[in-house]
Residue, then its C-alpha position, 0 to 999 in steps of 0.5 A: m151229414r148227422t144230426i147231433t141231438l140232446i141226447d147226443v151231448e153230456p148235459h153241461p152247465m151254464h154259469s148263473d150270468e149266463v142263465e140271466a142273460l138267457v131269461t132276460h127275453c123271456v117274458e117271466g124272467w127268473e120265474v121259469v128257472e124257478w119251475l124248472i128245479l121245483p120238478e128237477q128238471l133243472r139242478e143248481v150247483s155251488f163250485d166254488e162259491n160260483r151258481f151253476y145251471i146243469r139240467r137233468f136228464p132222465g136216467r142220469 
């Protein structure tokens, strides 16, 4: 049986509501998202008046 890693999977955007629900479990809250955006590890994308977040992979 083969284990799937993050490298095997194409980046999938998360809707801002999903990200907000996820960070509610973090002590730091939304600051975690902002911290990831600054070094461009996470990118904010707008589409049809919705905000999405997508992980940036090196070389992509």
